[in-house]
N, CA, C and O of each residue as an XYZ file, in Angstrom:
908
protein
N       0.822     -1.200      0.000
C       0.000      0.000      0.000
C       0.861      1.257      0.000
O       1.881      1.324      0.687
N       0.443      2.243     -0.772
C       1.106      3.539     -0.776
C       0.217      4.567     -0.065
O      -0.999      4.403      0.034
N       0.852      5.613      0.416
C       0.141      6.693      1.097
C       0.391      7.985      0.330
O       1.528      8.274     -0.046
N      -0.649      8.754      0.100
C      -0.537     10.000     -0.656
C      -1.088     11.159      0.172
O      -2.203     11.096      0.689
N      -0.288     12.213      0.286
C      -0.735     13.460      0.905
C      -0.913     14.490     -0.204
O       0.015     14.749     -0.970
N      -2.095     15.073     -0.288
C      -2.380     16.079     -1.318
C      -2.031     17.456     -0.771
O      -2.758     18.011      0.053
N      -0.911     18.002     -1.239
C      -0.388     19.252     -0.676
C      -0.018     20.265     -1.751
O       0.904     21.060     -1.566
N      -0.734     20.239     -2.878
C      -0.368     21.101     -4.004
C      -1.054     22.457     -4.001
O      -0.578     23.393     -4.642
N      -2.173     22.573     -3.284
C      -2.998     23.771     -3.388
C      -2.412     25.014     -2.736
O      -1.462     24.942     -1.956
N      -2.998     26.146     -3.073
C      -2.545     27.439     -2.557
C      -3.095     27.693     -1.157
O      -2.416     28.298     -0.327
N      -4.318     27.239     -0.887
C      -4.902     27.447      0.439
C      -5.119     28.913      0.759
O      -4.772     29.381      1.843
N      -5.691     29.629     -0.183
C      -5.792     31.087     -0.084
C      -6.680     31.559      1.062
O      -6.531     32.686      1.535
N      -7.606     30.706      1.515
C      -8.559     31.142      2.544
C      -7.879     31.391      3.893
O      -8.381     32.165      4.709
N      -6.745     30.740      4.124
C      -6.004     31.004      5.361
C      -5.113     32.229      5.224
O      -4.709     32.825      6.223
N      -4.805     32.606      3.982
C      -4.015     33.808      3.748
C      -2.538     33.678      4.072
O      -1.856     34.680      4.287
N      -2.030     32.424      4.108
C      -0.605     32.242      4.375
C       0.234     32.523      3.135
O      -0.231     32.282      2.021
N       1.457     33.025      3.296
C       2.355     33.190      2.150
C       3.137     31.913      1.844
O       4.106     31.937      1.085
N       2.711     30.806      2.439
C       3.376     29.514      2.260
C       2.304     28.431      2.144
O       1.144     28.695      2.460
N       2.653     27.228      1.702
C       1.654     26.166      1.535
C       0.908     25.864      2.836
O       1.503     25.837      3.914
N      -0.396     25.638      2.719
C      -1.222     25.414      3.914
C      -0.733     24.253      4.778
O      -0.825     24.352      6.001
N      -0.216     23.151      4.207
C       0.269     22.068      5.070
C       1.401     22.489      6.013
O       1.666     21.809      7.004
N       2.059     23.595      5.711
C       3.135     24.079      6.581
C       2.639     25.058      7.641
O       3.438     25.677      8.344
N       1.322     25.196      7.755
C       0.750     26.072      8.784
C       1.187     25.591     10.168
O       0.953     24.435     10.521
N       1.819     26.467     10.957
C       2.266     26.054     12.294
C       1.110     25.967     13.275
O       0.175     26.767     13.237
N       1.196     24.982     14.152
C       0.239     24.817     15.235
C       0.906     25.211     16.552
O       2.132     25.269     16.644
N       0.099     25.478     17.555
C       0.646     25.924     18.827
C       1.408     24.827     19.563
O       2.125     25.107     20.524
N       1.257     23.573     19.116
C       1.998     22.483     19.750
C       3.427     22.361     19.206
O       4.161     21.435     19.551
N       3.805     23.324     18.344
C       5.164     23.338     17.819
C       5.349     22.571     16.526
O       6.447     22.544     15.969
N       4.287     21.946     16.045
C       4.354     21.178     14.805
C       3.594     21.922     13.703
O       2.837     22.852     13.980
N       3.801     21.507     12.467
C       2.972     21.987     11.366
C       1.881     20.957     11.116
O       1.942     19.839     11.628
N       0.876     21.341     10.323
C      -0.186     20.384      9.983
C       0.410     19.134      9.355
O       0.102     18.017      9.770
N       1.264     19.323      8.354
C       1.847     18.172      7.676
C       2.829     17.435      8.583
O       2.970     16.216      8.483
N       3.496     18.156      9.452
C       4.390     17.513     10.399
C       3.642     16.535     11.284
O       4.130     15.438     11.554
N       2.446     16.931     11.743
C       1.610     16.028     12.533
C       1.161     14.832     11.705
O       1.131     13.705     12.200
N       0.811     15.077     10.441
C       0.370     13.989      9.571
C       1.471     12.943      9.411
O       1.238     11.748      9.590
N       2.667     13.407      9.072
C       3.783     12.486      8.839
C       4.121     11.731     10.118
O       4.385     10.529     10.082
N       4.113     12.429     11.240
C       4.403     11.786     12.530
C       3.367     10.709     12.841
O       3.724      9.605     13.253
N       2.097     11.022     12.647
C       1.038     10.058     12.916
C       1.094      8.858     11.980
O       0.958      7.713     12.411
N       1.295      9.131     10.704
C       1.357      8.045      9.724
C       2.536      7.118      9.978
O       2.420      5.901      9.830
N       3.664      7.691     10.359
C       4.874      6.888     10.555
C       4.775      5.979     11.781
O       5.588      5.069     11.942
N       3.786      6.219     12.645
C       3.559      5.323     13.790
C       2.910      4.017     13.359
O       2.980      3.022     14.079
N       2.283      4.013     12.194
C       1.551      2.839     11.731
C       2.051      2.286     10.399
O       1.818      1.118     10.087
N       2.738      3.117      9.611
C       3.179      2.713      8.277
C       4.631      3.124      8.060
O       5.189      3.902      8.833
N       5.233      2.594      7.001
C       6.605      2.967      6.661
C       6.629      4.349      6.023
O       5.825      4.649      5.141
N       7.547      5.179      6.471
C       7.668      6.522      5.906
C       8.100      6.462      4.445
O       7.888      7.414      3.695
N       8.705      5.346      4.038
C       9.135      5.175      2.644
C       7.955      5.070      1.688
O       8.118      5.225      0.478
N       6.765      4.806      2.226
C       5.577      4.653      1.385
C       4.763      5.934      1.259
O       3.713      5.942      0.617
N       5.241      7.018      1.869
C       4.499      8.281      1.821
C       4.926      9.105      0.614
O       6.093      9.475      0.482
N       3.973      9.386     -0.260
C       4.190     10.212     -1.442
C       3.371     11.494     -1.289
O       2.219     11.445     -0.858
N       3.949     12.623     -1.633
C       3.275     13.902     -1.465
C       3.161     14.619     -2.799
O       4.154     14.808     -3.501
N       1.935     15.017     -3.143
C       1.726     15.802     -4.367
C       1.887     17.272     -4.005
O       1.162     17.796     -3.160
N       2.842     17.929     -4.651
C       3.146     19.325     -4.340
C       2.913     20.207     -5.563
O       2.832     19.724     -6.693
N       2.809     21.498     -5.314
C       2.604     22.474     -6.380
C       3.057     23.839     -5.904
O       4.188     24.256     -6.152
N       2.152     24.535     -5.210
C       2.426     25.877     -4.714
C       3.641     25.879     -3.779
O       3.661     25.194     -2.756
N       4.666     26.681     -4.167
C       5.890     26.811     -3.374
C       6.381     25.452     -2.870
O       6.648     25.253     -1.685
N       6.487     24.534     -3.823
C       6.813     23.142     -3.510
C       8.135     22.980     -2.774
O       8.278     22.079     -1.947
N       9.106     23.846     -3.069
C      10.427     23.711     -2.446
C      10.359     23.835     -0.930
O      11.149     23.214     -0.219
N       9.421     24.631     -0.432
C       9.303     24.804      1.015
C       8.921     23.493      1.695
O       9.444     23.156      2.757
N       7.999     22.758      1.068
C       7.592     21.466      1.617
C       8.706     20.445      1.460
O       8.986     19.688      2.390
N       9.338     20.413      0.310
C      10.371     19.418      0.033
C      11.589     19.599      0.942
O      12.227     18.628      1.347
N      11.892     20.839      1.249
C      13.019     21.105      2.147
C      12.677     20.730      3.591
O      13.544     20.295      4.348
N      11.405     20.901      3.964
C      10.997     20.597      5.332
C      10.929     19.081      5.576
O      11.221     18.601      6.671
N      10.535     18.338      4.524
C      10.385     16.883      4.665
C      11.180     16.166      3.561
O      10.583     15.573      2.663
N      12.494     16.215      3.621
C      13.320     15.639      2.550
C      13.241     14.121      2.455
O      13.664     13.540      1.455
N      12.703     13.473      3.484
C      12.651     12.009      3.496
C      11.491     11.449      2.691
O      11.435     10.242      2.455
N      10.555     12.307      2.260
C       9.387     11.840      1.529
C       9.644     11.796      0.025
O      10.612     12.369     -0.476
N       8.748     11.099     -0.680
C       8.789     11.035     -2.147
C       7.786     12.057     -2.677
O       6.702     12.210     -2.114
N       8.142     12.762     -3.762
C       7.307     13.862     -4.239
C       6.842     13.667     -5.680
O       7.546     13.109     -6.522
N       5.628     14.152     -5.925
C       5.013     14.163     -7.250
C       4.566     15.598     -7.499
O       3.869     16.187     -6.672
N       4.960     16.155     -8.623
C       4.683     17.574     -8.887
C       3.479     17.739     -9.800
O       3.396     17.120    -10.861
N       2.546     18.585     -9.369
C       1.422     18.994    -10.216
C       1.701     20.410    -10.699
O       1.461     21.368     -9.964
N       2.212     20.564    -11.944
C       2.559     21.900    -12.430
C       1.351     22.790    -12.671
O       1.491     24.000    -12.849
N       0.166     22.192    -12.678
C      -1.062     22.952    -12.919
C      -1.842     23.164    -11.624
O      -3.071     23.241    -11.634
N      -1.119     23.258    -10.513
C      -1.757     23.382     -9.201
C      -2.654     24.606     -9.083
O      -3.602     24.610     -8.298
N      -2.355     25.654     -9.869
C      -3.117     26.895     -9.763
C      -4.393     26.882    -10.597
O      -5.181     27.825    -10.535
N      -4.603     25.824    -11.375
C      -5.813     25.765    -12.198
C      -6.509     24.403    -12.161
O      -7.467     24.179    -12.900
N      -6.039     23.502    -11.314
C      -6.711     22.210    -11.149
C      -6.992     21.971     -9.672
O      -6.419     22.613     -8.792
N      -7.897     21.023     -9.432
C      -8.289     20.720     -8.058
C      -7.777     19.334     -7.659
O      -6.949     18.746     -8.354
N      -8.279     18.819     -6.532
C      -7.718     17.590     -5.977
C      -7.912     16.363     -6.864
O      -7.158     15.397     -6.748
N      -8.908     16.385     -7.747
C      -9.090     15.230     -8.639
C      -7.868     15.023     -9.522
O      -7.474     13.884     -9.774
N      -7.268     16.100     -9.990
C      -6.120     15.985    -10.887
C      -4.816     15.766    -10.121
O      -3.922     15.078    -10.612
N      -4.699     16.339     -8.933
C      -3.517     16.062     -8.114
C      -3.476     14.589     -7.715
O      -2.426     13.951     -7.783
N      -4.621     14.054     -7.300
C      -4.669     12.647     -6.922
C      -4.435     11.750     -8.123
O      -3.777     10.717     -8.005
N      -4.963     12.131     -9.276
C      -4.757     11.348    -10.498
C      -3.274     11.189    -10.795
O      -2.829     10.106    -11.173
N      -2.512     12.255    -10.628
C      -1.074     12.183    -10.874
C      -0.406     11.151     -9.981
O       0.504     10.441    -10.409
N      -0.861     11.074     -8.741
C      -0.284     10.108     -7.809
C      -0.729      8.682     -8.129
O       0.088      7.762     -8.119
N      -2.005      8.496     -8.409
C      -2.520      7.146     -8.618
C      -1.984      6.500     -9.889
O      -1.811      5.282     -9.933
N      -1.720      7.290    -10.916
C      -1.199      6.713    -12.154
C       0.213      6.145    -11.971
O       0.683      5.365    -12.799
N       0.874      6.532    -10.902
C       2.186      5.968    -10.594
C       2.071      4.687     -9.766
O       3.063      3.991     -9.547
N       0.859      4.383     -9.310
C       0.662      3.225     -8.437
C      -0.570      2.436     -8.876
O      -1.465      2.168     -8.075
N      -0.603      2.069    -10.154
C      -1.798      1.455    -10.722
C      -2.123      0.087    -10.133
O      -3.266     -0.362    -10.221
N      -1.149     -0.577     -9.542
C      -1.378     -1.921     -9.016
C      -1.369     -1.961     -7.494
O      -1.409     -3.034     -6.893
N      -1.316     -0.785     -6.877
C      -1.246     -0.723     -5.423
C      -2.502     -0.107     -4.822
O      -3.134      0.762     -5.423
N      -2.847     -0.563     -3.647
C      -3.851      0.143     -2.862
C      -3.249      1.472     -2.405
O      -2.036      1.576     -2.226
N      -4.086      2.474     -2.220
C      -3.596      3.801     -1.817
C      -4.478      4.370     -0.709
O      -5.702      4.428     -0.830
N      -3.827      4.785      0.364
C      -4.473      5.575      1.416
C      -4.083      7.021      1.162
O      -2.896      7.337      1.084
N      -5.068      7.902      1.033
C      -4.700      9.297      0.768
C      -5.456     10.243      1.693
O      -6.533      9.933      2.204
N      -4.845     11.410      1.885
C      -5.467     12.409      2.742
C      -5.160     13.804      2.245
O      -4.121     14.047      1.630
N      -6.066     14.706      2.516
C      -5.853     16.116      2.196
C      -4.754     16.672      3.085
O      -4.616     16.279      4.244
N      -3.974     17.591      2.531
C      -2.835     18.124      3.260
C      -3.175     19.099      4.356
O      -2.280     19.677      4.973
N      -4.475     19.294      4.615
C      -4.882     20.225      5.680
C      -5.650     19.527      6.801
O      -6.323     20.184      7.595
N      -5.550     18.191      6.868
C      -6.282     17.432      7.883
C      -5.416     17.249      9.129
O      -4.292     16.755      9.052
N      -5.959     17.654     10.275
C      -5.292     17.434     11.559
C      -6.078     16.348     12.282
O      -7.295     16.459     12.438
N      -5.387     15.296     12.725
C      -6.123     14.171     13.304
C      -5.329     13.472     14.398
O      -4.105     13.575     14.478
N      -6.072     12.758     15.236
C      -5.518     11.939     16.301
C      -4.908     10.683     15.683
O      -5.558     10.023     14.872
N      -3.683     10.343     16.047
C      -3.002      9.181     15.468
C      -3.778      7.891     15.704
O      -3.718      6.975     14.884
N      -4.510      7.807     16.820
C      -5.251      6.590     17.131
C      -6.382      6.332     16.139
O      -6.881      5.212     16.040
N      -6.784      7.368     15.406
C      -7.804      7.214     14.373
C      -7.413      6.125     13.375
O      -8.273      5.409     12.863
N      -6.128      6.004     13.102
C      -5.659      5.044     12.098
C      -5.928      3.599     12.502
O      -5.998      2.721     11.642
N      -6.079      3.341     13.808
C      -6.372      1.973     14.255
C      -7.762      1.526     13.817
O      -7.997      0.336     13.609
N      -8.682      2.476     13.675
C     -10.035      2.165     13.194
C      -9.995      1.793     11.709
O     -10.790      0.976     11.244
N      -9.063      2.400     10.975
C      -8.994      2.193      9.534
C      -8.260      0.910      9.148
O      -8.514      0.346      8.084
N      -7.358      0.452     10.002
C      -6.512     -0.701      9.672
C      -7.290     -1.946      9.247
O      -6.905     -2.581      8.265
N      -8.370     -2.326      9.943
C      -9.092     -3.536      9.514
C      -9.642     -3.440      8.094
O      -9.658     -4.435      7.370
N     -10.087     -2.265      7.691
C     -10.601     -2.088      6.325
C      -9.479     -2.188      5.304
O      -9.660     -2.742      4.220
N      -8.322     -1.648      5.658
C      -7.156     -1.753      4.779
C      -6.758     -3.216      4.620
O      -6.465     -3.669      3.514
N      -6.747     -3.956      5.733
C      -6.361     -5.363      5.694
C      -7.368     -6.204      4.909
O      -6.995     -7.181      4.260
N      -8.646     -5.820      4.971
C      -9.692     -6.530      4.226
C      -9.745     -6.097      2.757
O     -10.517     -6.640      1.967
N      -8.910     -5.107      2.403
C      -8.874     -4.576      1.034
C     -10.231     -4.030      0.630
O     -10.745     -4.300     -0.456
N     -10.796     -3.246      1.551
C     -12.119     -2.658      1.345
C     -12.001     -1.148      1.231
O     -11.611     -0.483      2.191
N     -12.330     -0.602      0.077
C     -12.240      0.838     -0.149
C     -13.170      1.589      0.803
O     -14.267      1.121      1.107
N     -12.723      2.756      1.272
C     -13.543      3.491      2.226
C     -13.285      4.984      2.179
O     -12.287      5.456      1.636
N     -14.222      5.708      2.768
C     -14.107      7.130      3.061
C     -14.318      7.277      4.566
O     -15.330      6.809      5.089
N     -13.394      7.909      5.266
C     -13.568      8.155      6.694
C     -14.548      9.299      6.885
O     -14.454     10.325      6.212
N     -15.492      9.121      7.806
C     -16.558     10.116      7.983
C     -16.772     10.443      9.459
O     -16.456      9.659     10.354
N     -17.316     11.622      9.667
C     -17.710     12.078     10.995
C     -19.228     12.226     10.978
O     -19.769     13.042     10.232
N     -19.904     11.442     11.794
C     -21.371     11.467     11.801
C     -21.943     12.418     12.850
O     -23.161     12.543     12.979
N     -21.066     13.086     13.597
C     -21.542     13.941     14.682
C     -21.906     15.345     14.228
O     -22.501     16.113     14.984
N     -21.545     15.685     12.974
C     -21.897     17.009     12.465
C     -22.035     16.967     10.958
O     -21.430     16.127     10.293
N     -22.833     17.876     10.421
C     -23.063     17.953      8.977
C     -23.116     19.432      8.595
O     -24.197     20.011      8.484
N     -21.954     20.035      8.396
C     -21.894     21.452      8.035
C     -22.150     21.626      6.541
O     -21.758     20.790      5.726
N     -22.810     22.721      6.200
C     -23.239     22.948      4.822
C     -22.079     23.017      3.846
O     -22.204     22.552      2.713
N     -20.938     23.595      4.264
C     -19.821     23.802      3.334
C     -18.903     22.594      3.211
O     -17.946     22.625      2.436
N     -19.182     21.517      3.972
C     -18.316     20.341      3.953
C     -18.812     19.294      2.951
O     -19.955     19.346      2.498
N     -17.935     18.342      2.614
C     -18.318     17.211      1.769
C     -19.175     16.256      2.592
O     -18.757     15.791      3.652
N     -20.368     15.970      2.099
C     -21.322     15.129      2.817
C     -21.587     13.850      2.015
O     -21.192     13.734      0.855
N     -22.265     12.896      2.660
C     -22.496     11.622      1.975
C     -23.862     11.048      2.326
O     -24.460     11.391      3.346
N     -24.338     10.168      1.455
C     -25.498      9.331      1.728
C     -25.106      7.884      1.439
O     -24.100      7.618      0.782
N     -25.920      6.955      1.944
C     -25.651      5.530      1.757
C     -26.757      4.869      0.944
O     -27.900      5.325      0.925
N     -26.383      3.784      0.275
C     -27.348      2.930     -0.424
C     -26.852      1.499     -0.289
O     -25.734      1.180     -0.695
N     -27.681      0.645      0.280
C     -27.304     -0.752      0.522
C     -26.023     -0.868      1.345
O     -25.222     -1.782      1.148
N     -25.846      0.068      2.262
C     -24.719     -0.008      3.179
C     -23.429      0.599      2.686
O     -22.433      0.594      3.411
N     -23.415      1.129      1.459
C     -22.214      1.726      0.893
C     -22.492      3.168      0.451
O     -23.644      3.574      0.305
N     -21.412      3.932      0.241
C     -21.543      5.322     -0.200
C     -22.340      5.396     -1.500
O     -22.095      4.635     -2.437
N     -23.289      6.315     -1.543
C     -24.067      6.546     -2.756
C     -23.717      7.917     -3.342
O     -23.230      8.006     -4.469
N     -23.967      8.988     -2.572
C     -23.617     10.344     -2.989
C     -22.474     10.854     -2.105
O     -22.366     10.504     -0.929
N     -21.628     11.692     -2.709
C     -20.479     12.201     -1.958
C     -20.055     13.541     -2.559
O     -19.318     13.579     -3.544
N     -20.520     14.632     -1.965
C     -20.161     15.956     -2.475
C     -20.611     17.023     -1.482
O     -21.276     16.726     -0.489
N     -20.241     18.262     -1.764
C     -20.658     19.371     -0.914
C     -22.130     19.721     -1.106
O     -22.725     20.392     -0.263
N     -22.716     19.268     -2.212
C     -24.098     19.631     -2.522
C     -25.109     18.571     -2.087
O     -26.303     18.727     -2.339
N     -24.658     17.503     -1.445
C     -25.560     16.431     -1.002
C     -26.616     16.990     -0.049
O     -26.305     17.756      0.863
N     -27.855     16.598     -0.274
C     -28.954     16.984      0.606
C     -29.194     15.869      1.637
O     -29.083     14.685      1.319
N     -29.521     16.261      2.866
C     -29.802     15.296      3.935
C     -28.644     14.331      4.151
O     -28.836     13.122      4.286
N     -27.448     14.885      4.182
C     -26.262     14.064      4.386
C     -26.252     13.412      5.753
O     -26.787     13.960      6.717
N     -25.635     12.229      5.832
C     -25.578     11.465      7.078
C     -24.382     11.866      7.935
O     -24.296     11.489      9.103
N     -23.464     12.628      7.355
C     -22.262     13.066      8.060
C     -21.308     13.709      7.077
O     -21.655     13.949      5.920
N     -20.095     13.987      7.552
C     -19.087     14.654      6.724
C     -17.921     13.721      6.419
O     -17.502     12.933      7.267
N     -17.411     13.820      5.211
C     -16.151     13.158      4.878
C     -15.021     14.003      5.461
O     -15.028     15.226      5.321
N     -14.053     13.362      6.111
C     -13.033     14.114      6.846
C     -11.734     14.307      6.060
O     -10.820     14.978      6.540
N     -11.643     13.729      4.865
C     -10.453     13.944      4.044
C      -9.402     12.858      4.157
O      -8.254     13.061      3.763
N      -9.788     11.686      4.703
C      -8.904     10.525      4.767
C      -9.629      9.366      4.095
O     -10.744      9.021      4.485
N      -8.997      8.760      3.077
C      -9.692      7.811      2.222
C      -8.772      6.685      1.785
O      -7.549      6.797      1.867
N      -9.380      5.589      1.316
C      -8.595      4.423      0.892
C      -9.242      3.803     -0.337
O     -10.455      3.594     -0.376
N      -8.421      3.512     -1.339
C      -8.897      2.798     -2.519
C      -8.124      1.495     -2.629
O      -6.895      1.497     -2.698
N      -8.850      0.381     -2.645
C      -8.225     -0.938     -2.727
C      -7.661     -1.159     -4.129
O      -8.099     -0.535     -5.095
N      -6.682     -2.058     -4.220
C      -6.036     -2.327     -5.515
C      -7.047     -2.783     -6.564
O      -6.913     -2.459     -7.744
N      -8.062     -3.539     -6.130
C      -9.054     -4.046     -7.087
C      -9.917     -2.935     -7.682
O     -10.531     -3.118     -8.733
N      -9.962     -1.787     -7.014
C     -10.811     -0.681     -7.461
C     -10.037      0.466     -8.108
O     -10.635      1.391     -8.658
N      -8.704      0.403     -8.042
C      -7.942      1.609     -8.369
C      -8.013      1.965     -9.851
O      -8.037      3.148    -10.192
N      -8.048      0.975    -10.738
C      -8.087      1.307    -12.166
C      -9.414      1.948    -12.565
O      -9.446      2.826    -13.427
N     -10.511      1.511    -11.941
C     -11.799      2.162    -12.180
C     -11.758      3.602    -11.697
O     -12.253      4.506    -12.369
N     -11.166      3.807    -10.532
C     -11.082      5.150     -9.965
C     -10.221      6.053    -10.834
O     -10.574      7.209    -11.067
N      -9.100      5.538    -11.314
C      -8.229      6.318    -12.204
C      -8.986      6.738    -13.463
O      -8.906      7.887    -13.900
N      -9.712      5.797    -14.028
C     -10.490      6.074    -15.248
C     -11.486      7.202    -14.998
O     -11.646      8.083    -15.842
N     -12.153      7.184    -13.853
C     -13.171      8.196    -13.570
C     -12.558      9.537    -13.174
O     -13.141     10.585    -13.449
N     -11.393      9.518    -12.533
C     -10.702     10.778    -12.244
C     -10.313     11.488    -13.536
O     -10.317     12.717    -13.600
N      -9.979     10.720    -14.555
C      -9.638     11.312    -15.853
C     -10.845     12.014    -16.472
O     -10.690     12.971    -17.232
N     -12.040     11.539    -16.147
C     -13.259     12.145    -16.680
C     -13.641     13.429    -15.935
O     -14.429     14.228    -16.441
N     -13.092     13.626    -14.752
C     -13.445     14.792    -13.951
C     -12.977     16.090    -14.603
O     -11.962     16.115    -15.299
N     -13.715     17.151    -14.372
C     -13.270     18.471    -14.800
C     -12.079     18.898    -13.954
O     -11.870     18.383    -12.856
N     -11.304     19.839    -14.471
C     -10.108     20.297    -13.759
C     -10.429     20.817    -12.361
O      -9.621     20.676    -11.443
N     -11.604     21.415    -12.200
C     -11.952     22.017    -10.916
C     -12.712     21.084     -9.983
O     -13.152     21.506     -8.913
N     -12.872     19.828    -10.372
C     -13.573     18.871     -9.520
C     -12.690     18.412     -8.365
O     -11.471     18.310     -8.498
N     -13.325     18.139     -7.239
C     -12.653     17.458     -6.144
C     -12.599     15.967     -6.462
O     -13.364     15.478     -7.293
N     -11.686     15.238     -5.793
C     -11.554     13.804     -6.077
C     -12.830     13.040     -5.733
O     -13.058     11.951     -6.261
N     -13.665     13.600     -4.851
C     -14.910     12.923     -4.504
C     -15.798     12.688     -5.732
O     -16.571     11.731     -5.773
N     -15.679     13.568     -6.723
C     -16.454     13.374     -7.951
C     -16.013     12.088     -8.658
O     -16.844     11.366     -9.208
N     -14.726     11.807     -8.644
C     -14.226     10.570     -9.239
C     -14.761      9.346     -8.518
O     -15.068      8.336     -9.151
N     -14.874      9.427     -7.193
C     -15.449      8.325     -6.433
C     -16.921      8.132     -6.786
O     -17.381      7.003     -6.960
N     -17.660      9.243     -6.891
C     -19.076      9.146     -7.271
C     -19.246      8.469     -8.624
O     -20.122      7.623     -8.796
N     -18.407      8.844     -9.579
C     -18.493      8.258    -10.915
C     -18.141      6.772    -10.898
O     -18.772      5.978    -11.597
N     -17.142      6.391    -10.107
C     -16.763      4.981    -10.005
C     -17.878      4.160     -9.366
O     -18.107      3.011     -9.745
N     -18.565      4.749     -8.403
C     -19.707      4.087     -7.774
C     -20.844      3.927     -8.776
O     -21.429      2.852     -8.912
N     -21.146      5.022     -9.477
C     -22.282      5.043    -10.404
C     -22.060      4.174    -11.639
O     -22.949      3.425    -12.044
N     -20.880      4.274    -12.233
C     -20.641      3.635    -13.529
C     -19.997      2.255    -13.423
O     -20.184      1.418    -14.306
N     -19.245      2.009    -12.356
C     -18.502      0.749    -12.258
C     -18.960     -0.124    -11.096
O     -18.478     -1.244    -10.928
N     -19.889      0.388    -10.297
C     -20.369     -0.403     -9.185
C     -19.357     -0.595     -8.073
O     -19.459     -1.546     -7.298
N     -18.375      0.302     -7.984
C     -17.376      0.215     -6.923
C     -18.058      0.434     -5.575
O     -18.842      1.369     -5.411
N     -17.757     -0.426     -4.624
C     -18.353     -0.348     -3.293
C     -17.381      0.328     -2.336
O     -16.260     -0.137     -2.129
N     -17.837      1.434     -1.758
C     -16.993      2.228     -0.858
C     -17.705      2.376      0.481
O     -18.810      2.913      0.552
N     -17.068      1.900      1.526
C     -17.650      1.972      2.860
C     -17.484      3.361      3.452
O     -16.584      4.108      3.070
N     -18.360      3.699      4.385
C     -18.216      4.912      5.187
C     -17.750      4.466      6.570
O     -18.504      3.819      7.297
N     -16.528      4.802      6.937
C     -15.966      4.380      8.216
C     -16.102      5.527      9.213
O     -15.521      6.596      9.027
N     -16.859      5.297     10.251
C     -17.154      6.339     11.236
C     -15.986      6.500     12.210
O     -15.668      5.587     12.973
N     -15.355      7.671     12.172
C     -14.228      7.950     13.063
C     -14.599      9.058     14.062
O     -13.723      9.732     14.604
N     -15.903      9.235     14.296
C     -16.378     10.349     15.120
C     -15.811     10.352     16.534
O     -15.757     11.401     17.175
N     -15.392      9.199     17.023
C     -14.879      9.129     18.393
C     -13.507      9.774     18.535
O     -13.037     10.006     19.649
N     -12.865     10.063     17.401
C     -11.539     10.680     17.423
C     -11.600     12.115     16.918
O     -12.491     12.477     16.150
N     -10.640     12.929     17.359
C     -10.534     14.301     16.865
C      -9.940     14.290     15.459
O      -8.896     13.683     15.218
N     -10.609     14.962     14.548
C     -10.150     15.031     13.159
C     -10.849     16.212     12.501
O     -12.073     16.322     12.559
N     -10.084     17.090     11.879
C     -10.689     18.254     11.234
C      -9.801     18.790     10.117
O      -8.575     18.689     10.167
N     -10.449     19.358      9.117
C      -9.737     20.043      8.048
C      -9.624     21.520      8.412
O     -10.575     22.119      8.914
N      -8.463     22.094      8.157
C      -8.215     23.496      8.486
C      -8.342     24.332      7.217
O      -7.410     24.421      6.418
N      -9.509     24.941      7.048
C      -9.766     25.787      5.883
C      -9.723     27.273      6.232
O      -9.263     28.096      5.442
N     -10.208     27.598      7.420
C     -10.330     28.996      7.823
C      -9.613     29.233      9.150
O      -9.229     28.284      9.834
N      -9.439     30.496      9.504
C      -8.791     30.842     10.772
C      -9.522     30.235     11.961
O      -8.900     29.822     12.939
N     -10.853     30.183     11.869
C     -11.643     29.574     12.944
C     -11.264     28.096     13.112
O     -11.155     27.600     14.233
N     -11.067     27.405     11.988
C     -10.646     26.003     12.038
C      -9.286     25.871     12.711
O      -9.060     24.961     13.508
N      -8.386     26.789     12.378
C      -7.047     26.750     12.959
C      -7.102     26.985     14.476
O      -6.383     26.340     15.240
N      -7.951     27.898     14.890
C      -8.124     28.157     16.328
C      -8.652     26.911     17.031
O      -8.198     26.569     18.123
N      -9.616     26.229     16.401
C     -10.173     25.007     16.987
C      -9.125     23.905     17.064
O      -9.036     23.184     18.058
N      -8.332     23.783     16.002
C      -7.281     22.755     15.988
C      -6.263     23.015     17.080
O      -5.809     22.084     17.745
N      -5.902     24.279     17.269
C      -4.929     24.615     18.315
C      -5.487     24.345     19.707
O      -4.739     24.013     20.627
N      -6.787     24.485     19.858
C      -7.412     24.200     21.148
C      -7.434     22.703     21.434
O      -7.220     22.276     22.568
N      -7.696     21.906     20.387
C      -7.830     20.457     20.551
C      -6.473     19.757     20.627
O      -6.247     18.913     21.495
N      -5.574     20.117     19.710
C      -4.294     19.408     19.604
C      -3.181     20.223     20.259
O      -2.323     20.779     19.575
N      -3.203     20.286     21.547
C      -2.218     21.085     22.270
C      -0.953     20.279     22.573
O      -0.018     20.803     23.179
């Protein structure tokens, strides 16, 4: 299995002059620093690949031990195309991927391990809240049916940590190629579900702290939780 961190975006909503994954937290770590530390407790650091774009050298210099994939169109494409670049390099491997702005409790990964071992594709979700601006989901026959920010009557939020099994990855790659440049990768998952019958579980991680840092308010909350 390979691990992919999506860290190519500009992250303009936080207003940093540097990539959002390098946002410092009050605990002395950066967002990405916490991610790498948490992941390395459960997986080999040699398997972590990072998609970079905006001011990529800053990230590469901070984490020289990681493997990097460059998205030269970071300023005009969204996560569907950044993830596509990573997945096409690992067509025969399962991939665990996460957004580069997710701050989470390392113990969360213990909930995900059984699904990884069973080779079952999943989206990690929080069922305790359903904010309008977040990616939401619905289920059909026990698996993800809809997955987007526009979902009505969502059952919870996708937290930005996901897994695609090796048996499903070529279908997912095919559908990511169909996505528009500005689509999020969730659109590729929806298409794979709709057109290829790919089954994706919703794994509830609500018992653990996990949040995406999009705005200053999010950063304040993260600093309060992850001290």
